[in-house]
C-alpha positions in Angstrom: 150.7 106.7 80.6 151.8 104.3 83.3 149.1 103.1 85.7 149.9 101.2 88.9 147.2 99.8 91.2 148.3 100.5 94.8 145.1 99.6 96.7 142.4 97.0 96.1 140.7 96.3 99.3 137.0 96.0 99.8 135.3 98.8 97.9 138.5 101.0 97.8 140.7 101.3 94.8 143.7 103.5 94.4 146.1 104.1 91.5 149.4 105.9 90.8 149.5 107.4 87.3 152.5 108.8 85.5 152.1 110.7 82.3 155.4 111.3 80.4 156.7 114.8 79.7 156.5 114.0 76.0 152.8 113.2 76.2 152.1 116.4 78.1 154.2 118.5 75.6 152.3 117.0 72.7 149.0 117.9 74.3 150.2 121.5 74.9 151.3 121.8 71.3 147.9 120.5 70.1 146.1 123.0 72.3 148.2 125.9 71.2 147.5 125.1 67.6 143.8 125.2 68.4 144.2 128.5 70.2 146.2 130.0 67.3 143.2 129.7 64.9 141.3 132.2 67.0 143.7 134.6 68.6 144.6 138.0 67.2 148.1 139.2 67.9 149.4 142.4 66.2 151.9 141.7 63.5 150.8 138.2 62.8 148.0 136.9 60.6 145.4 134.5 62.2 146.8 131.0 62.3 150.4 132.2 61.6 151.5 133.1 65.0 154.8 131.4 65.9 154.6 128.6 68.4 157.2 130.3 70.7 155.0 133.5 70.9 151.9 131.5 71.6 153.6 129.5 74.3 154.9 132.7 75.9 151.5 134.3 76.0 149.2 131.4 76.6 151.5 128.6 77.8 150.5 128.9 81.5 146.7 128.8 80.9 147.1 126.1 78.3 149.3 124.0 80.6 146.6 124.2 83.3 143.9 123.1 81.0 146.0 120.2 79.6 146.9 119.0 83.1 143.2 119.1 84.2 142.1 117.3 81.1 144.8 114.7 81.3 143.9 114.0 85.0 140.2 113.6 84.0 141.1 111.3 81.1 143.3 109.2 83.3 140.5 108.8 85.8 138.0 108.0 83.1 140.3 105.4 81.4 140.9 103.7 84.8 137.2 103.4 85.4 136.5 102.1 81.9 139.5 99.7 81.6 138.8 98.1 85.0 135.0 98.1 84.5 134.4 100.0 87.8 131.2 101.6 88.9 132.2 104.5 91.2 130.2 105.3 94.2 131.2 109.0 94.1 133.5 111.1 91.9 137.1 109.9 92.1 139.6 111.8 94.2 142.3 112.9 91.8 145.5 114.6 93.1 148.7 115.8 91.5 151.5 114.3 93.5 154.4 115.6 91.5 154.9 117.9 88.5 157.6 120.3 87.4 157.2 122.2 84.1 158.7 120.2 81.4 158.7 117.0 83.4 156.5 114.0 84.0 153.1 114.4 85.6 152.4 112.1 88.6 148.8 111.6 89.8 147.1 109.7 92.5 143.6 108.5 91.8 141.5 107.1 94.6 137.8 106.0 94.5 135.3 103.7 96.1 133.2 101.4 93.9 129.6 100.3 94.3 129.2 97.0 96.1 127.9 93.8 94.6 124.3 93.6 95.7 123.2 90.0 96.5 120.2 88.7 94.6 117.0 88.8 96.5 114.0 86.5 95.9 111.3 89.1 96.3 108.6 86.4 95.9 109.6 85.0 99.3 108.9 88.3 101.0 105.4 88.9 102.6 104.4 92.3 104.0 101.3 93.7 105.5 99.3 96.6 104.0 96.9 98.5 106.3 93.4 98.7 104.9 90.8 101.1 106.3 87.3 102.5 105.8 86.6 106.2 106.0 83.4 106.3 108.1 80.9 108.9 109.2 83.0 109.8 112.2 86.0 110.9 110.1 83.7 112.7 107.6 81.9 114.5 110.5 85.2 115.6 112.0 86.4 116.9 108.7 83.1 118.8 108.2 83.5 120.4 111.6 87.0 121.7 110.7 85.7 122.9 107.4 82.9 124.8 109.2 85.4 126.3 111.6 87.5 127.6 108.8 84.4 129.2 107.3 83.2 130.8 110.5 82.2 134.5 110.6 83.2 136.9 113.2 80.5 139.0 115.0 81.3 142.1 117.0 80.4 142.0 120.7 78.7 144.9 122.5 81.1 147.5 123.9 80.4 146.5 127.5 80.8 142.7 126.8 83.7 141.0 128.3 86.2 138.8 126.3 85.9 135.1 126.8 88.1 132.1 125.7 87.5 131.6 122.0 86.8 135.2 121.3 89.0 137.3 119.0 90.3 140.5 120.5 91.7 143.3 118.2 94.6 144.9 120.1 97.6 147.1 120.0 100.5 146.0 122.0 104.1 147.0 122.7 106.6 144.9 124.7 109.3 146.0 127.1 112.2 144.3 128.9 112.7 146.7 131.8 112.3 150.1 130.3 113.5 149.1 126.8 111.2 148.1 124.0 112.4 145.0 122.2 112.3 144.3 118.4 109.4 142.3 117.2 107.3 143.0 120.3 104.9 145.6 118.8 101.8 145.5 116.6 98.7 147.5 115.9 95.3 146.2 115.1 96.3 142.6 115.8 93.6 139.9 115.9 94.3 137.4 118.6 92.1 134.4 119.4 92.1 133.9 123.1 93.0 130.3 124.0 94.8 129.7 120.7 98.2 129.6 122.3 99.6 132.0 119.7 101.4 134.1 122.2 103.7 133.2 125.1 102.0 131.4 128.1 100.0 133.7 130.3 99.5 136.5 127.8 96.1 135.5 126.4 94.8 134.6 129.9 95.2 138.2 131.1 92.9 139.5 128.4 90.0 137.3 129.4 87.4 139.5 131.1 88.6 142.7 129.4 86.3 145.0 127.4 86.7 147.1 124.2 88.5 150.3 125.2 90.4 148.8 128.1 94.1 149.4 128.4 96.3 147.2 130.6 99.8 145.9 131.3 100.4 142.3 130.6 103.3 140.9 132.6 104.7 137.6 131.5 108.1 135.8 131.5 109.5 134.5 128.2 110.0 130.7 128.3 113.5 129.6 129.2 113.7 127.7 125.9 112.4 130.6 123.9 113.8 130.6 120.3 115.4 134.1 120.7 118.2 133.7 123.2 118.3 137.4 124.1 114.7 137.1 125.4 114.7 133.6 126.8 113.8 133.5 130.5 113.4 137.3 130.8 110.4 139.1 132.4 108.5 141.2 129.9 105.8 143.8 130.1 103.3 144.4 127.3 101.3 147.6 127.1 98.0 146.5 125.6 95.0 148.4 124.3 91.8 146.4 123.4 89.9 148.0 120.5 87.2 145.4 119.8 86.0 142.0 120.8 84.6 139.6 118.2 83.0 136.2 118.8 83.1 133.5 116.1 79.9 132.1 114.7 80.3 128.8 113.0 77.9 128.0 110.2 75.5 125.1 110.6 76.6 122.2 108.4 73.5 121.8 106.2 72.4 122.0 102.6 72.8 125.8 102.6 76.4 125.5 103.9 77.3 123.0 101.2 75.9 125.3 98.5 77.7 128.3 100.0 81.1 126.6 99.3 80.2 125.6 95.8 78.8 122.0 96.2 75.5 120.8 94.8 74.1 119.6 98.1 75.3 118.2 101.5 75.6 114.6 100.1 78.0 115.7 97.4 80.0 117.6 100.0 80.3 114.5 102.2 81.2 112.4 99.1 84.0 114.9 98.2 85.4 114.9 101.7 85.3 111.1 101.8 87.2 111.0 98.6 89.8 113.5 99.8 90.3 111.6 103.0 90.8 108.3 101.2 93.4 110.0 99.0 95.2 111.5 102.0 95.0 108.2 104.0 96.1 106.4 100.8 99.4 108.3 101.0 99.9 107.1 104.6 99.2 103.5 103.5 101.9 103.9 100.9 104.4 105.1 103.5 103.6 102.3 105.9 103.8 99.7 103.1 107.2 101.1 102.1 108.4 101.0 105.8 107.3 97.3 106.0 109.1 96.6 102.8 112.3 98.4 103.8 112.3 96.6 107.1 112.2 93.3 105.3 114.8 94.4 102.7 117.2 95.7 105.3 117.8 92.3 106.7 118.6 90.9 103.3 121.1 93.5 102.1 123.9 93.3 104.6 126.6 94.3 102.1 129.5 96.7 102.6 128.6 100.3 101.8 131.0 103.0 100.5 132.5 105.0 103.3 132.1 108.2 101.3 128.4 107.8 100.7 127.9 106.8 104.4 129.8 109.9 105.5 127.8 112.2 103.3 124.5 110.8 104.5 125.5 111.0 108.1 126.8 114.6 107.8 123.5 115.6 106.2 121.5 114.0 109.1 123.8 115.4 111.7 123.6 118.9 110.2 119.8 118.6 110.3 120.0 117.7 114.0 122.3 120.6 114.8 120.1 123.1 113.0 117.0 121.8 114.9 118.9 121.9 118.1 119.8 125.6 117.6 116.1 126.3 117.2 115.2 124.4 120.3 113.2 121.9 118.3 114.7 118.6 119.2 114.2 116.1 122.1 117.3 114.0 122.4 115.7 112.1 125.4 118.9 112.8 127.5 121.1 110.8 125.1 124.8 111.6 125.0 126.4 112.9 121.8 128.1 109.5 121.2 124.7 107.7 121.6 123.1 110.1 119.1 126.0 109.7 116.7 125.6 106.0 116.7 121.9 106.2 116.3 122.2 108.5 113.3 125.0 106.5 111.8 122.8 103.5 111.9 120.0 105.5 110.2 122.5 106.7 107.5 123.7 103.2 106.9 120.2 102.0 106.4 119.4 104.8 104.0 122.5 104.3 101.9 122.1 100.5 101.8 118.5 100.7 100.8 119.3 103.4 98.3 122.0 101.2 96.7 119.6 98.2 96.6 116.9 100.3 94.9 119.3 101.8 92.4 120.6 98.4 91.5 117.1 97.1 91.0 116.3 100.0 88.7 119.4 99.3 86.7 118.7 95.5 86.5 115.1 96.1 85.4 116.0 98.9 83.0 113.7 101.3 84.9 114.0 104.8 83.5 112.6 108.2 84.3 110.6 109.7 81.4 111.0 113.4 80.5 107.4 114.0 81.3 107.9 112.6 84.8 110.8 115.1 85.3 108.6 117.9 84.0 105.9 116.9 86.5 108.4 117.0 89.3 109.5 120.5 88.3 105.8 121.6 88.2 105.3 120.1 91.6 108.3 122.1 93.0 106.9 125.2 91.4 103.5 124.7 93.0 105.1 125.0 96.4 105.8 128.7 95.7 102.5 130.3 94.8 103.1 133.5 92.7 106.7 132.6 92.0 106.2 129.6 89.7 108.0 131.2 86.8 111.1 131.8 88.9 111.2 128.1 89.8 110.8 127.1 86.1 113.6 129.6 85.2 115.8 128.2 87.9 115.6 124.7 86.6 116.0 125.9 83.0 119.2 127.8 83.9 120.5 124.9 86.2 119.8 121.7 84.3 122.0 119.8 86.7 119.4 120.5 89.4 116.8 118.6 87.4 119.0 115.6 87.8 118.5 115.9 91.5 114.8 115.2 91.0 115.5 112.1 89.0 116.8 110.1 91.9 113.6 110.1 94.1 111.5 109.3 91.1 113.7 106.4 90.1 113.6 105.0 93.7 109.8 105.2 93.8 109.6 103.3 90.5 112.0 100.7 91.8 109.8 100.4 94.9 106.7 100.0 92.7 108.4 97.2 90.8 109.4 95.3 94.0 105.9 95.7 95.4 104.6 93.8 92.3 106.9 90.9 93.2 106.3 90.5 96.9 103.2 89.0 98.6 101.0 91.7 100.2 98.4 90.8 102.8 95.8 93.4 103.8 95.3 94.1 107.5 92.3 95.9 108.6 93.1 98.9 110.9 91.3 101.9 112.2 92.1 105.4 111.1 93.8 106.2 114.5 96.3 103.4 113.9 96.9 104.5 110.4 97.7 108.0 111.7 100.2 106.8 114.3 103.6 108.2 113.7 106.0 105.3 113.2 107.4 106.1 109.8 110.8 104.9 108.8 112.0 108.4 108.4 113.7 108.0 111.7 116.5 109.9 110.1 115.0 113.2 111.1 115.7 114.5 114.6 112.8 114.0 117.0 110.9 117.3 117.4 109.1 118.8 120.3 106.7 121.7 120.1 108.5 125.0 119.5 108.3 127.7 122.1 105.5 130.1 121.6 106.3 133.4 120.1 105.6 136.7 121.7 104.1 137.9 118.4 102.8 135.9 115.5 
């Protein structure tokens, strides 16, 4: 095997490889001998089939396997002999081959960059600290009470008011034609909730049980279904009943009704839950501050292939959101958006390489139990289908590897946080909840258009 380096610039490496015809032929003969031990050909005993017969019957498939294996081995040898750390799988191409002749290959790859040493002890970042007070607990209790409210039927002659729930049948038309998805029976609609397209719920206020009416409303111009967007619709509606919500009083009885010992234990439980939830926000903001600091200290070249893959993923996310009408590009041109997302992709790749390098240097590993917990977490996202998720990962072990990366990065972040100086900064909960996360890689969203039906 003759290997010639044809490119060595930055992170790019390329090689021309020539494998002699004799070497290929020897591999073919070796493979045919292996095949002969298992094949059954009438007229020949196992293992005694002549080489010429084997080659006639299996030569083509064996040749394909040999060439593929030879190409893979050539790539692996180049990486090993040159002590390279590939950023992505090498690009291996057959540039010339005629049966019985030499095999010519081109092998191109990008390597991981050298990451400069960072003195983490010179980095100082702020960590938001907060107190969960009575205000936050009271607001959470109000929401809990609202979720546990009971509906009471109004008298037949009572009129529907904002906040009431009306039980209705409806059928929607564009012109004289009913449209798909515009019909339901016995639907419970809270007036003022904004579940339906603008104007629909308003026209039911003041109606009584037994009333029938036509609700005329236009679909929003940015409605998610293009065939309905901007069109005028008529809904034939029948009101069957009107219910008014009654929220329970937040007291000792309410606490006991949801399984708590008393009101104090309920408040304590809510406080603990809020602290856990806000703690996750603190973690995110701490990571953002850390990443902001690290970004300025890791200005190394990144592999173009990794950058392209990350940008493509971000851009596809943007395109998908755009089709759904769920993005606000703030009037930016496509070129401006491309630059913005390329910058985000570059940041993500650079930080990912830094964290991966830190994990390797510190010999940080992912335990089997951590992977199992990650699989269980994935399964918990699909109630009732947990076993299907477990089966999927069992049948596709390579997908488990996809869970390893995020865990490894989080452990690398944990290590770095033990090295930097962290100063606590007191903030209120409102500041903690402000949306300024690094994620910036995701397209900015705006509220989706209201649906005609739920």
